[in-house]
C-alpha positions as CSV (number, residue, x, y, z in Angstrom):
1,X,-21.2,9.7,-11.9
2,X,-18.0,7.9,-10.8
3,X,-16.6,4.9,-12.5
4,X,-17.0,1.5,-10.9
5,X,-14.0,-0.6,-10.0
6,X,-14.1,-2.8,-13.1
7,X,-14.3,0.3,-15.3
8,X,-11.4,1.8,-13.5
9,X,-9.3,-1.3,-13.9
10,X,-10.2,-1.5,-17.7
11,X,-9.1,2.1,-18.1
12,X,-5.9,1.5,-16.2
13,X,-5.2,-1.6,-18.3
14,X,-5.7,0.4,-21.5
15,X,-3.5,3.3,-20.3
16,X,-0.6,1.1,-19.0
17,X,-0.6,-1.2,-22.1
18,X,-0.5,1.8,-24.4
19,X,2.7,2.9,-22.5
20,X,4.1,-0.6,-22.2
21,X,4.4,0.0,-18.5
22,X,3.7,-1.9,-15.3
23,X,2.1,-1.1,-12.0
24,X,2.4,-2.6,-8.5
25,X,0.4,-2.4,-5.3
26,X,1.4,-2.1,-1.7
27,X,-1.6,-2.8,0.5
28,X,-2.2,-2.8,4.2
29,X,-5.9,-2.2,5.1
30,X,-7.2,-3.7,1.8
31,X,-5.3,-6.9,2.2
32,X,-4.8,-7.4,-1.5
33,X,-8.1,-6.3,-2.8
34,X,-6.6,-3.8,-5.2
35,X,-4.3,-6.4,-6.7
36,X,-7.3,-8.8,-6.8
37,X,-9.3,-6.2,-8.7
38,X,-6.5,-5.7,-11.2
39,X,-6.0,-9.4,-11.8
40,X,-9.7,-10.0,-12.3
41,X,-9.0,-8.8,-15.9
42,X,-7.8,-11.4,-18.4
43,X,-4.4,-10.4,-19.7
44,X,-3.5,-8.3,-16.6
45,X,0.1,-9.8,-16.8
46,X,0.7,-7.3,-19.6
47,X,0.5,-4.4,-17.2
48,X,0.3,-5.6,-13.6
49,X,3.6,-6.6,-12.1
50,X,2.9,-7.6,-8.5
51,X,1.2,-6.8,-5.3
52,X,2.6,-6.6,-1.8
53,X,0.3,-7.3,1.1
54,X,2.1,-5.6,4.0
55,X,-0.4,-5.8,6.8
56,X,2.1,-5.9,9.6
57,X,4.8,-3.4,10.3
58,X,7.4,-6.1,9.9
59,X,6.1,-6.8,6.4
60,X,6.3,-3.1,5.5
61,X,9.9,-3.1,6.5
62,X,10.9,-6.5,5.1
63,X,9.1,-6.3,1.8
64,X,9.1,-2.6,1.0
65,X,12.3,-1.5,2.8
66,X,10.5,1.0,5.2
67,X,12.7,1.8,8.2
68,X,11.1,0.6,11.4
69,X,12.0,4.0,12.9
70,X,9.7,5.7,10.4
71,X,6.8,3.5,11.4
72,X,7.5,4.0,15.1
73,X,7.8,7.8,14.7
74,X,4.6,8.4,12.6
75,X,2.6,5.2,12.9
76,X,1.7,2.8,10.2
77,X,-1.3,4.9,9.1
78,X,0.5,8.1,8.2
79,X,1.6,10.2,5.2
80,X,5.3,9.3,5.5
81,X,4.5,5.5,5.6
82,X,2.1,5.7,2.6
83,X,4.8,7.6,0.7
84,X,7.4,5.1,1.6
85,X,5.1,2.2,0.7
86,X,4.5,3.6,-2.7
87,X,8.1,4.2,-3.4
88,X,9.2,0.8,-2.0
89,X,6.6,-0.9,-4.2
90,X,8.0,0.7,-7.4
91,X,11.6,-0.2,-6.5
92,X,11.0,-3.7,-5.2
93,X,8.6,-4.6,-8.1
94,X,10.7,-2.9,-10.8
95,X,7.5,-1.3,-11.9
96,X,6.8,2.2,-13.4
97,X,3.8,3.0,-11.2
98,X,2.4,2.0,-7.8
99,X,-0.4,2.6,-5.5
100,X,-0.1,2.1,-1.7
101,X,-2.8,2.2,1.0
102,X,-2.6,2.1,4.8
103,X,-5.6,2.8,7.0
104,X,-8.0,1.7,9.7
105,X,-10.9,-0.2,8.2
106,X,-12.4,-1.0,11.6
107,X,-14.5,-1.8,13.4
108,X,-11.6,-1.7,15.9
109,X,-8.2,0.1,15.9
110,X,-9.4,3.7,15.6
111,X,-8.4,6.6,17.9
112,X,-9.4,10.2,18.3
113,X,-6.5,11.2,16.0
114,X,-7.0,8.4,13.5
115,X,-10.6,7.3,13.6
116,X,-12.0,4.2,11.8
117,X,-12.2,5.0,8.1
118,X,-8.9,6.9,8.0
119,X,-6.8,6.0,5.0
120,X,-3.6,7.3,3.6
121,X,-2.8,6.8,-0.1
122,X,0.5,6.9,-1.9
123,X,1.0,6.9,-5.7
124,X,4.5,6.5,-7.1
125,X,4.8,7.8,-10.6
126,X,7.6,8.7,-13.0
127,X,7.1,12.3,-11.8
128,X,7.4,11.5,-8.1
129,X,5.4,10.2,-5.2
130,X,2.0,11.8,-4.3
131,X,0.0,11.2,-1.2
132,X,-3.5,11.9,0.0
133,X,-5.6,11.4,3.1
134,X,-9.3,10.3,3.0
135,X,-11.9,9.3,5.5
136,X,-14.6,6.9,4.5
137,X,-17.8,6.1,6.4
138,X,-19.4,2.7,6.8
139,X,-18.5,-0.7,8.0
140,X,-15.2,-2.5,7.3
141,X,-16.3,-3.8,3.9
142,X,-17.5,-0.3,2.9
143,X,-14.2,1.3,3.9
144,X,-12.2,-1.3,2.1
145,X,-14.2,-1.0,-1.1
146,X,-14.1,2.8,-1.1
147,X,-10.3,2.5,-0.6
148,X,-9.9,0.2,-3.6
149,X,-12.0,2.5,-5.8
150,X,-10.2,5.7,-4.7
151,X,-6.7,4.1,-5.1
152,X,-7.5,3.0,-8.6
153,X,-9.1,6.3,-9.6
154,X,-6.1,8.2,-8.1
155,X,-3.6,6.1,-10.2
156,X,-5.7,6.5,-13.3
157,X,-5.8,10.3,-12.8
158,X,-2.0,10.4,-12.6
159,X,-1.4,8.3,-15.7
C-alpha cells in the first residue's frame, strides 16, 4: 500500500527536521500543489524554504535561471528542463533539497511524442540531481494529484 500525500509530507518533515535541512519546490503542471501540500503541516517553516510556480517558460528562465535556449531545444516538458528546474530551485532558494515537476496535465496540450499525462520529475539532492519520467492516466485533477504524490515519494526515497 502506498502512502497518502499527508503521510508523505509528515515523513518528509520528520526526515528534514532531523537533518536541520530545507527543501524547495519548482512546479509547472502542478501550479503549487506540492508546496501547498507541504505547507498544510503546522511548523513547515522549520523544513520548507519556498516554492517556485514556474508555469510559463519565461518564469522558468527568470526565477530558476534556465536558459531559454534549453527550453527551446528540448521543450518545457523534458528531462533537461526538469533537471535544470530542480538545480535552479536549490540554488535560488538556498535549500538542501528540491523537487521539480514539468508535465502535461491536460486535457489539452498533448502530442504523439508527449501525450497528456506525461510528467518529468527532477530531484536535487546533496548527491546530485536525479530525474525520472512518468505517465499518469486520468483527467487533469488525477494527473496533478498523482504528480504531487510521486514527487513527494521520490524526494522521501532520496532523503
